[in-house]
N, C-alpha and C positions, 0 to 999 in steps of 0.2 A: 254470437247469442240473439236468436229475436223470437216479439214473443204476438203471440196475434190478441184477435180481440177477443170478447166479453162473445156468445152465446153458444150452443147445445155442437161442438167441433167433432170430427172424425176426418183427419184425411185435410182435404180440401176444400168437405163440404161442411153448410153453415146452414143449422135450423133455428127460424126467427120465427119469432109466436107475439101478435101484435093486436095489442086490445084495442078496438076499435072507441073511437065516442057511441055507438048506437053499444057498446056493452060486446059484439059478437067478434072471435077473434079470428087474426088470419094468419094461418102458420107459410112460412115461403122455404123453404129447400133452394140455397143457393151455391154454387159452385164457381172458387173460386182462384185465383194464381199472385203466387206473389201476394200477397197483399193484406194488412198489417188493419184491417178495421174493426168496428163494435156497432152491433148490429142494428142502429140508426141506417150507418152511415150505410151497411150493405143493401137494407132496406129502400132506400134511397137509391141508389144505384141501381138496384135490380127496377123498380121501377122506372130510371134512365133509358136502359137499358129495352123496357115493351116498350119504351116510346110516352110516358105518359106525363113525362112534362112536356111544355113546351118552352121552344126557343131553338129561336133562327140557326145562333151558334152551335151548336152541341159540344164540347166536349168529346176528344178520344179516348172514356176512358179512364187512361193510363193511369194507374195510380204506383209511385213512384219507394217505394222501399227504404223505412228507418231502421237502420241496424244497432244493436243495444252494446256498448264497446266494455263498457265497464257499472257495476253498482258497488258500492259503497253504503256504509253506513250516514244515512243520508243526504248522499248524494245519487247520479247514476250519466252515464256519461256516451250519447248517440250522435251519431252522424247521417246525413241526407244524403253524406256524396261532395261531390265538385260543384255548385252551386251555381257555376258557369255552361254544365251538359246535364242540369235537374229538368227534369221532363217529372208533367202530372202533379200529383195530391199527394198529400202524406201528412196523419196526425197524430201529432206525437205525445201524448196524453198518456196511452196506453203503456207504450214501453218505457216511459221517463217515468210514469207512477207521479206525474205533481197532483195536485190533489186543488191548488185554486183557481188554474187560467188550464186555457189547451190551447196548444201553438200549432198552427199546421203550414205547411210551407206551399206553395202553388205555384202555377207553370202554365202560362196562355199558350200556344200557337200566336204566329197575325191570324188576326179574325177569331178565334176562338173566343170561346164566350164560359163562361161556367153556366151549369146548367138549367137551374130553374131561378128564380125572387125567392127572397125570403124575409121574413125576420129573425128573431128571438123570442121567448117569454121572460128569461130575465137577464142574460150575459152582454153584456157589449163588445165588440166590437176593434178591436183599433187592424187599420192593415201598412205596409212599410211597404214598397214598392223598391223591390233593390232594385232593377233593373227593365226598359222596357217604355212602353206608354201605353197607359187604357182610358179604359172610362171607368169611374166605378158610376153606377144610379143607384140614388140614395132620395126615395120615394118620387120618382117621376125625374129625378133634380142630375142632371150627366154633370159628373164631377173628372175634367183631365184631371190624370195619375202622372209621373212618371218618376224615372229612381229616383229617390230621397223626398220622398212624397206621404205622409203621414197623416192618416185620417182616422179620425173613430167615430164611432154611428155607433148610437141610443137602440137600445134594445128594441124598441118600437117602429125604427126605421127599415122599409125594408130595404133592400137592397141586389145588388146585381154588377159581377163587375167584365170588362170582356177586355182583348188585348186590339189595339186601332194601330200598332205600330207593323214597322216590316222585320221586328226582330221579337222574340220570348217574353211576355211583362212574368218577369219571376217577385215572387211579390211572398207576404210569412204574414200572417195571422193570428192577433192573439184573443182571446174570447178570456171573457171572466163577469161575474155577476155584479150588475151594475151594482156603485156605492157601499163594495164592501171592505174598499180599501181603507183601513183605519189608521196604519203605520206605516210611511215609508219613508227612504233614507235617512235624512237624521236622527229624525224620529222613534227607528226601529233598526237601524246601524246598530253595532257595538264592538266598540274596538277588542279584539283582542289581544294586541300587542301594541 
Protein backbone atom coordinates (compact mmCIF):
# COMPACT_ATOMS: atom_id res chain seq x y z
CA UNK A 1 0.00 0.00 0.00
CA UNK A 2 1.30 3.46 -0.84
CA UNK A 3 -0.12 6.86 -0.03
CA UNK A 4 0.47 9.96 -2.04
CA UNK A 5 0.69 13.52 -0.80
CA UNK A 6 -1.83 16.31 -0.57
CA UNK A 7 -3.13 18.14 -3.61
CA UNK A 8 -5.71 17.57 -6.28
CA UNK A 9 -4.47 14.36 -7.85
CA UNK A 10 -5.53 12.43 -10.90
CA UNK A 11 -3.30 9.54 -11.81
CA UNK A 12 0.20 10.89 -11.79
CA UNK A 13 -0.69 14.56 -12.29
CA UNK A 14 -0.78 17.02 -9.42
CA UNK A 15 -2.26 20.51 -9.44
CA UNK A 16 -0.65 22.87 -6.97
CA UNK A 17 -2.02 26.27 -6.08
CA UNK A 18 0.36 28.59 -4.23
CA UNK A 19 -0.56 32.04 -2.92
CA UNK A 20 2.36 34.44 -3.31
CA UNK A 21 3.24 37.26 -0.89
CA UNK A 22 1.66 39.68 -3.34
CA UNK A 23 -1.69 37.87 -3.11
CA UNK A 24 -1.50 36.32 -6.58
CA UNK A 25 -2.23 32.61 -7.01
CA UNK A 26 0.34 30.54 -8.86
CA UNK A 27 -0.97 27.25 -10.27
CA UNK A 28 1.34 24.48 -11.35
CA UNK A 29 0.37 21.21 -12.96
CA UNK A 30 3.07 18.63 -12.35
CA UNK A 31 3.44 15.15 -13.77
CA UNK A 32 5.39 12.84 -11.47
CA UNK A 33 6.54 9.23 -11.38
CA UNK A 34 6.49 6.92 -8.36
CA UNK A 35 6.87 9.80 -5.95
CA UNK A 36 5.15 10.49 -2.66
CA UNK A 37 5.18 14.27 -2.28
CA UNK A 38 3.11 16.96 -0.74
CA UNK A 39 2.52 20.12 -2.77
CA UNK A 40 5.28 22.32 -1.35
CA UNK A 41 7.92 19.74 -2.23
CA UNK A 42 6.42 19.27 -5.70
CA UNK A 43 6.47 23.05 -6.15
CA UNK A 44 10.17 23.18 -5.15
CA UNK A 45 11.06 20.23 -7.38
CA UNK A 46 9.32 21.85 -10.37
CA UNK A 47 11.32 25.03 -9.76
CA UNK A 48 14.49 22.95 -9.55
CA UNK A 49 13.72 21.16 -12.83
CA UNK A 50 13.24 24.54 -14.52
CA UNK A 51 16.66 25.68 -13.22
CA UNK A 52 15.31 28.27 -10.77
CA UNK A 53 17.62 27.19 -7.95
CA UNK A 54 21.27 28.22 -8.12
CA UNK A 55 23.51 25.30 -7.17
CA UNK A 56 26.86 24.22 -8.52
CA UNK A 57 26.10 20.54 -7.86
CA UNK A 58 22.47 19.68 -8.48
CA UNK A 59 21.04 16.33 -7.43
CA UNK A 60 19.57 14.01 -10.05
CA UNK A 61 15.99 14.64 -8.78
CA UNK A 62 15.58 10.96 -7.94
CA UNK A 63 13.04 10.30 -5.23
CA UNK A 64 12.87 6.92 -3.50
CA UNK A 65 9.62 5.26 -2.54
CA UNK A 66 8.55 4.56 0.98
CA UNK A 67 6.26 1.59 1.40
CA UNK A 68 3.68 1.41 4.17
CA UNK A 69 3.75 -2.17 5.46
CA UNK A 70 1.22 -2.11 8.29
CA UNK A 71 -1.07 0.24 10.19
CA UNK A 72 -2.81 -0.35 13.49
CA UNK A 73 -4.49 1.61 16.24
CA UNK A 74 -1.83 4.20 17.10
CA UNK A 75 1.04 2.83 14.99
CA UNK A 76 2.35 2.47 11.44
CA UNK A 77 5.22 0.45 9.97
CA UNK A 78 7.00 1.39 6.74
CA UNK A 79 10.26 0.76 4.91
CA UNK A 80 12.52 2.75 2.62
CA UNK A 81 14.27 -0.47 1.61
CA UNK A 82 17.89 -1.44 2.06
CA UNK A 83 19.85 1.63 3.16
CA UNK A 84 23.01 0.16 1.59
CA UNK A 85 21.42 0.67 -1.84
CA UNK A 86 19.11 3.59 -1.00
CA UNK A 87 19.16 6.43 -3.54
CA UNK A 88 17.45 9.80 -3.67
CA UNK A 89 15.27 11.37 -1.01
CA UNK A 90 12.06 10.30 0.69
CA UNK A 91 9.87 12.00 3.30
CA UNK A 92 7.86 9.81 5.65
CA UNK A 93 5.42 12.17 7.43
CA UNK A 94 2.56 11.60 5.01
CA UNK A 95 2.89 7.83 4.76
CA UNK A 96 3.52 7.29 8.48
CA UNK A 97 0.95 9.82 9.69
CA UNK A 98 3.32 11.53 12.13
CA UNK A 99 1.92 14.55 13.96
CA UNK A 100 4.98 16.05 15.66
CA UNK A 101 7.94 15.44 13.31
CA UNK A 102 8.92 15.11 9.68
CA UNK A 103 11.57 12.51 8.98
CA UNK A 104 13.38 12.11 5.70
CA UNK A 105 16.04 9.78 4.36
CA UNK A 106 18.50 11.22 1.86
CA UNK A 107 21.35 9.94 -0.27
CA UNK A 108 23.73 12.15 -2.22
CA UNK A 109 26.09 10.70 -4.82
CA UNK A 110 29.76 11.71 -4.73
CA UNK A 111 29.96 15.41 -5.66
CA UNK A 112 26.19 15.93 -5.41
CA UNK A 113 24.48 18.46 -3.14
CA UNK A 114 21.02 19.53 -2.06
CA UNK A 115 19.54 21.80 -4.75
CA UNK A 116 19.19 24.91 -2.57
CA UNK A 117 20.20 26.67 0.64
CA UNK A 118 17.28 27.04 3.05
CA UNK A 119 16.14 27.74 6.59
CA UNK A 120 12.86 27.19 8.40
CA UNK A 121 10.23 29.41 9.98
CA UNK A 122 9.72 27.31 13.11
CA UNK A 123 11.26 23.85 12.74
CA UNK A 124 14.69 22.76 13.89
CA UNK A 125 16.39 19.86 12.12
CA UNK A 126 18.71 17.11 13.29
CA UNK A 127 20.90 15.50 10.63
CA UNK A 128 22.28 12.01 11.32
CA UNK A 129 24.93 10.76 8.87
CA UNK A 130 24.56 7.00 8.36
CA UNK A 131 27.37 6.46 5.87
CA UNK A 132 29.74 8.40 3.63
CA UNK A 133 31.26 11.82 4.17
CA UNK A 134 30.08 15.33 3.45
CA UNK A 135 29.80 18.91 4.52
CA UNK A 136 26.86 20.71 6.10
CA UNK A 137 27.17 24.43 5.44
CA UNK A 138 25.51 26.31 8.31
CA UNK A 139 25.31 30.10 7.91
CA UNK A 140 28.25 29.87 5.47
CA UNK A 141 30.38 27.82 7.95
CA UNK A 142 31.37 24.39 6.61
CA UNK A 143 30.95 21.54 9.11
CA UNK A 144 32.49 18.19 8.04
CA UNK A 145 30.24 15.17 8.68
CA UNK A 146 30.79 11.43 8.42
CA UNK A 147 29.06 8.22 9.48
CA UNK A 148 27.87 8.75 13.06
CA UNK A 149 27.80 12.57 12.95
CA UNK A 150 24.74 14.20 14.53
CA UNK A 151 24.10 17.90 13.86
CA UNK A 152 21.24 20.02 15.25
CA UNK A 153 20.27 23.11 13.24
CA UNK A 154 18.02 25.87 14.66
CA UNK A 155 15.22 27.18 12.40
CA UNK A 156 16.89 30.50 11.52
CA UNK A 157 20.21 28.93 10.45
CA UNK A 158 20.71 28.63 6.68
CA UNK A 159 21.75 25.12 5.68
CA UNK A 160 23.02 23.15 2.71
CA UNK A 161 24.39 19.60 2.51
CA UNK A 162 26.77 18.03 0.00
CA UNK A 163 28.67 14.78 -0.44
CA UNK A 164 32.45 15.19 -0.45
CA UNK A 165 33.48 11.53 -0.43
CA UNK A 166 33.88 8.82 -3.04
CA UNK A 167 30.82 6.91 -1.80
CA UNK A 168 27.26 8.19 -1.34
CA UNK A 169 26.39 10.24 1.74
CA UNK A 170 23.34 8.60 3.32
CA UNK A 171 21.60 10.54 6.09
CA UNK A 172 18.43 10.99 8.08
CA UNK A 173 16.93 14.42 8.72
CA UNK A 174 14.48 14.81 11.61
CA UNK A 175 12.43 18.00 11.70
CA UNK A 176 10.27 19.23 14.57
CA UNK A 177 8.93 22.48 15.96
CA UNK A 178 11.65 24.21 17.99
CA UNK A 179 10.87 24.46 21.70
CA UNK A 180 7.90 22.07 21.55
CA UNK A 181 9.37 19.09 23.41
CA UNK A 182 7.97 19.28 26.93
CA UNK A 183 8.46 15.71 28.16
CA UNK A 184 10.91 13.03 27.08
CA UNK A 185 12.48 9.76 28.18
CA UNK A 186 11.71 9.14 31.88
CA UNK A 187 9.39 12.15 32.25
CA UNK A 188 7.19 10.97 29.38
CA UNK A 189 7.62 7.17 29.46
CA UNK A 190 5.06 5.05 31.32
CA UNK A 191 5.90 1.44 32.31
CA UNK A 192 3.18 -0.92 31.09
CA UNK A 193 4.64 -3.97 32.92
